[in-house]
C-alpha positions, 0 to 999 in steps of 0.5 A, spaced: 217 913 336 218 915 343 214 921 343 208 917 340 208 911 346 207 916 352 201 919 348 198 913 346 199 910 354 196 917 356 190 916 352 189 909 354 189 912 361 184 917 360 179 912 356 180 907 362 178 913 367 172 915 363 169 908 364 171 907 371 169 914 373 161 913 373 162 907 377 166 910 382 161 916 383 155 911 384 159 907 389 161 913 393 154 915 393 151 908 394 156 906 399 161 911 402 157 916 403 152 912 407 157 909 411 160 916 413 154 919 414 153 913 419 159 915 423 158 922 423 151 921 426 153 916 431 158 921 434 152 926 435 145 928 437 140 930 432 132 930 430 130 926 424 126 932 422 131 937 423 128 941 428 134 939 433 141 941 430 146 936 430 150 936 436 157 933 437 157 928 443 163 924 442 163 917 444 156 917 448 152 912 444 158 907 444 159 907 452 151 907 452 151 901 447 156 897 451 152 898 457 146 895 453 144 888 455 140 887 448 146 889 444 150 884 447 145 879 446 144 881 439 152 881 438 152 874 441 146 871 437 150 874 430 156 870 432 153 864 434 149 864 428 155 865 423 159 860 427 154 855 426 152 856 419 158 858 416 162 851 417 156 847 415 155 851 409 162 850 407 162 842 408 156 841 404 158 846 399 165 842 398 161 836 398 156 838 392 162 841 388 165 835 388 159 831 386 158 836 381 165 836 378 164 829 376 161 826 370 154 823 370 148 824 366 143 830 367 149 834 370 146 840 367 140 839 371 143 837 377 147 844 377 140 847 376 137 844 382 143 845 386 143 853 385 135 853 385 135 855 393 140 860 392 136 863 386 130 864 390 129 871 394 131 870 401 124 873 403 120 868 399 125 863 401 124 864 409 116 865 408 116 858 405 120 855 411 116 859 416 110 855 413 113 849 414 115 850 421 108 852 423 106 849 429 099 847 427 099 846 420 106 845 418 109 840 414 115 838 419 110 837 425 105 833 420 111 828 419 113 828 426 106 826 428 104 821 423 111 818 424 110 817 431 117 821 432 112 826 437 106 825 440 104 833 440 106 839 435 113 842 436 113 849 437 119 850 432 120 857 432 117 858 439 123 855 443 130 859 444 134 853 441 129 850 436 128 857 433 136 858 432 136 851 429 131 853 424 134 859 422 141 856 421 137 850 417 134 855 412 141 859 412 145 852 410 139 850 405 139 856 401 147 858 401 150 852 401 149 852 393 153 859 393 159 856 396 158 850 391 158 855 386 165 858 388 168 852 390 166 848 383 169 854 379 176 853 383 175 845 382 175 846 374 181 850 374 185 845 377 189 841 372 187 834 371 195 832 370 196 833 377 190 827 379 193 823 373 200 824 377 197 822 383 194 816 381 201 813 378 204 814 385 198 810 388 194 816 391 187 814 394 181 819 393 182 821 400 189 823 399 188 826 392 183 830 396 187 832 402 194 833 398 192 836 391 184 838 391 184 842 398 191 846 398 189 848 391 182 850 393 184 855 399 183 861 394 176 859 392 175 857 400 177 864 402 173 868 397 167 864 399 168 864 407 169 872 407 163 873 402 158 869 406 161 871 413 160 878 411 153 876 409 151 872 415 154 877 420 149 882 417 143 878 416 137 881 417 131 878 412 132 871 415 130 873 422 126 878 420 121 874 416 122 867 420 122 869 427 122 877 428 128 876 433 123 871 437 122 868 441 123 875 445 130 876 443 133 869 442 134 870 434 135 878 434 141 879 430 145 886 430 142 888 423 135 887 426 136 890 433 139 896 429 133 896 424 128 896 431 132 901 434 132 906 428 125 905 425 121 903 432 124 907 437 126 912 432 133 913 436 137 913 429 143 916 433 144 910 437 142 906 431 148 909 427 153 907 433 150 899 432 151 900 425 158 902 425 160 897 431 157 892 426 161 894 420 167 894 425 166 886 427 165 885 419 171 888 417 175 885 423 172 878 421 175 879 414 182 881 416 182 874 420 180 870 414 185 874 410 191 873 415 189 866 417 187 862 410 191 866 405 195 863 400 202 862 401 208 860 397 
């Protein structure tokens, strides 16, 4: 009996490894290898066609990056976009989740409607908003002019502040439903007995939310914040399709800047350094969330 149990356990381990190994190989090929290749390229110089052999140059590209004004602008734009959009998405996502957690008619249709913006591809979603922001025939200018709120067309995407506000608006409209989806799953896992006990103690709806709901939602909120922050810090499709980083570089994110350096300026070693720095920023942000918002006993 004692010999059979370890044998069965070894078979289970081998079966598990057989299922996991293909996935690990795919992850390594798709994710790990490009990351390692970017790190190697960022510490060297070479040509894209292989005519110039790879030469190790140390931190040369990183020192040059720290002295590049456009890099600091892209980093600032990315941080500002993340700092403004994520809290708005979280607040709206919590509100939507609380609403969808209630019992009312056509709740299934309401859930589908809330998830519709998230289901739309980012490129299609952004192009749709770009048409609405258009200065000459966009719906926003039509409403503003006809209602008397403006006496002339507003260049929504041609002003530094308005362009950033437009980008944040599109991000909040699209991804608040993602926040709501994660938080709704957390709400449905909270035992109803806790609310019944709270009502017996005379708790108001606000006290229930503050003392019961919010503490038990720390886990889902942490997951939503980490996922969305990582996505916001590497945002590319949104500025690329909405403003192309303009006006000038007012909405140029790190991802968009790296794209232009690599594909427009064909400086892929320098671009690899930007990508590595961006990865470190995302990793640091994730650690901050984990250590400040993690569940405590």
